[in-house]
Every structure is written in C-alpha cells, then in structure tokens.
N, C-alpha and C positions, 0 to 999 in steps of 0.2 A: 307559781308554786302553791297550787291549791290542794295538792295531795297531803295526806296526813302522814307525818314522819313517825315511825315507830321507834321507841327507845326501849330496848329489852335489857333490864338490869337485874343481876343476881349478885350474890356475895362474891362470885368469882369471875363473872363475865359481863361485858357491856357491848351490846350490839345495836347498830343503827340500820334501818331499812325503810325503803319507801318504794311504792309502785311508780315506775318511770318508763313510759313507752320508748324513750330515747335510748335506754340502756340495752345492751346486747340481749340480756335475758329478761327484759321488761321490769327489772328490779335493780335499784341501787342499794348496795349492801356494803357495810363497813364495820368490821370488828375493831374494838379499841382495847389495847392492852392495859389492864388495870394495874395501878401502882399499889404495892403492899404498904401497909403502915398508915394509910390515910383512909378517910371514910368514903362511902359510896358517893355522897354528895360532892366531896372534894374531887373525886375521880371524874365525876360528870362535869364539874367546873373546868377541870383541866382539859377535858375532851372538847369543850366549847372553844378553847383557844387553838386547838390543833386540827380538829376534824373538818374535812372538806364537806361532808354531808350535813353536819350540823350548821354550817355557815352558808348554806345555799339560799337562805331567806325563807324557809318554810315558816308559816304562821300557825299551823295546826300540828298537834303532836298527840301520840298515844303512848303513855308510859305503862309498860308491862312489868310487873313485879312478881316475886316468887316467895312471898311470905305464906305462912299457913292459912288455909281456907276453912271457913265455917259455912256449911250448907244448911239452910233452913227451908222446910217446905213453905211454899207461898202462903198457904192457908194458916200457918202458924207464925208468920213473920210479924214481929213487933219491933219497930225501929227504936222505941224508947228503951228496950231492954237488951238491944243488940250489943252494946258496949260491954255490959256486965257479962253477958253470955260468952263473948269472944275472949275477954281477958281472963275469965275463969277457966277457959279451955286451953289458952296458950299464954305462957308467961314470957316476960321480956319485951312486950310491945306496948307498955303503958304510955310511952311518949310518942307513939306513932299516931297518925291520922287513920281512923277506921273508915273504910269505903265499903259500899255494898252495891251490887247490881242484881237486877231481876233477870233470871234465865227463863223466859217464858216457855221455851221449847222443852224445858226440863221441870217445869212447875216448882222451881226452887229459887231461892235468893242466895247469892254467894257473898260472904263478907271476907275482907282481907285488909291487912295493914299496909300503910305506905309511910315510909320515913318522911317526917315533916320537912327536914332540910332538903331532902331530895325533891320533894314536891315543890318547894320554894324555888329551887334552881330551875326546874322545868318551867314553872309559871312565870319566872322572870324573863324567859326567852321566847315564849310562845303566847299568843293571844287566846288560843283555844286549846285547852288540854283535857284529855280524857284519861281515865285510869282503868286498868284491866289486869287480871291475873293471867299468867302465862298458860294456865290450864284451860281457860275458857274456850279458845278456838279448838283445842284438842277434844274437849268434852262434846262440843257441838258436832264436830266431824265424826267422832266415833258413835254418837247417838244415831246419826243418819245411817251409818254403816251397820248398826245393830239390827236394823229392820230387814236386812238381807238374809234370807234363809230362815229356818225354823229353830235352829239350835241355839241354846243359851251361850252367851259370850262373856268372857272376862277380859279386860284390857289392862295392860301394864305399860306405862309411859316412862321411859328412862331419861332423866334430864338433870343436869346440875347436881349430881351426886345424890339424887333422890329417885325413887320409883313411886309413881302414883298408880294405884291399883283401883279400878272402878268397874262397875257393871250397871246395866240398865234393865228396868222392867217396863217395857213399852216406852212411855215418855217421862219416866221418873228414874231417879237414881235408886238402884237396888243396894249399892254399896259404893263408898268412896273413902279412900284414906291414902295418906302418903307415908313413906318410910324412908329414913335415911339409909343410905347404902354405901358401905365401905368395901364390900367385896361381892363377887358373884354369889357366894354361898348365902350372904345376907339377903340378897334379892330373891333367890330361890326359896329360902325359908319363908319370907314374908308373903310371896305370891301363893305358895302352896298352903300357907295357913289361911289366907283369905279364901282360896279355892275350896278348902275343906269346910270352913266356917259357913259359907253361904250355900253349901250343898251341891257343888258342881260335880258332874259325873265324869270320871276319868276317861271313859271310852267315847262318849257321845257329845259332850260339851266342848266348846272351843276356847282356846286361850290365844290372844293376839298380843305380841310384843312389838312395841313401837319405840324407836330410839330418836333422840333429838338430833343426832348427827350421823353422817354416813360412816364415820370412823367407829362409832359405837355399834352400828349395825354390822359392820365388817367383823368386828371383834366377837360379836355374839354368834356369828355363823362360821367363823374360821375353823379350819381343820386343825387338830392337834399338831404341834411342831415337834421336831426331833429333840428340842431342849426340854419340852414338857409333854411327852407322849401320852401321859395319862390324864391330861387336863382337857375335859370336855367343855365346849362352849355352852352357854346358858340354855340355848335352844335344845340341845341334846339332853342336857340334864333335866329340863322340865318335861320333855317328851316321855321320860320314864314314868311320870306320874299323871300327865295329861297328854294323851296320845295325839290329840288334835291341837298341837301348839304350832303357831305360824308367826312369821315376822311380816311386818308391813314395810314394803319397799317404796319410797316416795315416787320414783319415776313411774312405776306401775300403778301406784295408787292414784296419781294425778295425770295419767295418760301422757307421760313425758312432757309435762308443762315446762316452759322455760325456767320457772323459778326453781325447779328441782335440780337444775344444773349449776346453781350458784354455790360455789365452794364455801363451806363453813356455815351456811345458813341452817337454822334449826327447823325441825318439823313444825313446831307451833307457829313460827313466823311464816312458813310456807302457807299454812292454812289461813292465817290472818290476811296475808297479802292477796291470796286468791279470792278472799271474800270482800276485799276492800272496794 
C-alpha cells in the first residue's frame, strides 16, 4: 500500500481516490455521503469507521481542500507576512492552519487554509500527509493547454458551487479569482465581467468551460426541454458574447484514459491521479 490516498473534502462532499492497477479503471474511488449538522472533521472520523478505502492500510495521504486561495508572485513572497496578508484578504479562517506551496511552473506561491481539526484527523491515521488545494492540478493542466495555438484563452472551472476563472500569460497568472455561484446567470455575469476586465476579444479569443462532474457538463450543453423551452444552457448563453466558447470533455481531453470512466469522479481528481 505504497500509493498515496487522496482525500478530497469540501463543505458538501467527501471523496476518496487512489491509483490502483488492480482496479478495473486503474483507480479505486469512493464517495462518502456527508452527514449534516456535524463538522467536516467529524464526518471524516465517521468515514474512517465505515469506508473500505480508508481502511486498506495506506500510510500516505494527500488532503485536498477548497478554501480561498491567495496567489503571490515568487519574487514577492515573504513567509513572515503571509498570515497577515491572507487573513486581511479572507475572513473566518483565523483558527485554521495556513499552508502554502510553491508553483514553480507558474512563478507563484499559493496559500490556503486547512481546518486544524481536519488536519489532526488525517495526521492521526497516516504517517505521511501532504496538503493541496483542489485547484492546483487544474491550474497546471490548463497552463500546459494554454500553450496550444496563438489565441488568448480564459478558463472557467465549475466545482462545488463555485466557478474559478483564470488566465495565463506565458508561464504566469494573468488573472485568477473564484466566485460563488447560485445560478447560471451568476456564472455568466462573473465570467463575462472578467472577460471584459482583462480585455478579451469577443471574436478571436477563446473561452474554455470545464466542469468537475459529467453531470455538470451534460447540463451545460443540454438542449432546452419542453418544460423550459426558453432556457439556454450556459454554453449557448456565453457564445452570444464570446463566440469561441468551448467545453472540455474529459474522455477527449485524456484520450479516453480509464480514469475518465469512473462514475462520479471529479476533473481535478482525474488530473491528480494521472500525474501521480
């Protein structure tokens, strides 16, 4: 059991995954149904009592979280002032542990918060624990993608009731921010606001929409139904203002890799497992 078990936890979901050649799709994947009314750490403790995957004897783990991120250029990074900078940017995380990782391919450092109780639960069960934000594998994958062709590109990743919108200029962030999303209209507004703010061209530049799950992708591209004949999917809405709007389909993106056939797995986990 030398592989690193991934624990992906957000306010509303808890997923476990690990690369395993013995499995049908080369990946063992297990979602856990969160219990309302108890903390994330309590949910994870409960999962350790019932989850098959958590009790296989893995000694190494990667905890992926979804708290706000602070990006700092490497040349401006100062660890001594990072806490003050993060907490002045995001409220409500004073009792969290602040983590940071260098992103050498993007010339940036990302800082994010980890619930201390959650960290303690994971460290009680594994001898080797690493921490990562759910966006890190997505950023790296899209950066590599951005070098294809000559057109400028804006990316929007839909996950966990958020949309992360970002763009690159060579090997640096040109823009990155996340927005809470309660409706399709919210997402369209935020994406187009960013599109206009950074000066993207409606006819020549490209907008790529990526969705955490297949269900979200299907909804984004579905034709209007008889119950809602005037309701356009988000792709069609955005194409009114950014003609070159595309969706990223995981089987095509990863050449039909087995991990893309795992039901319920998120795009960020696919990328992370492929890079494991």
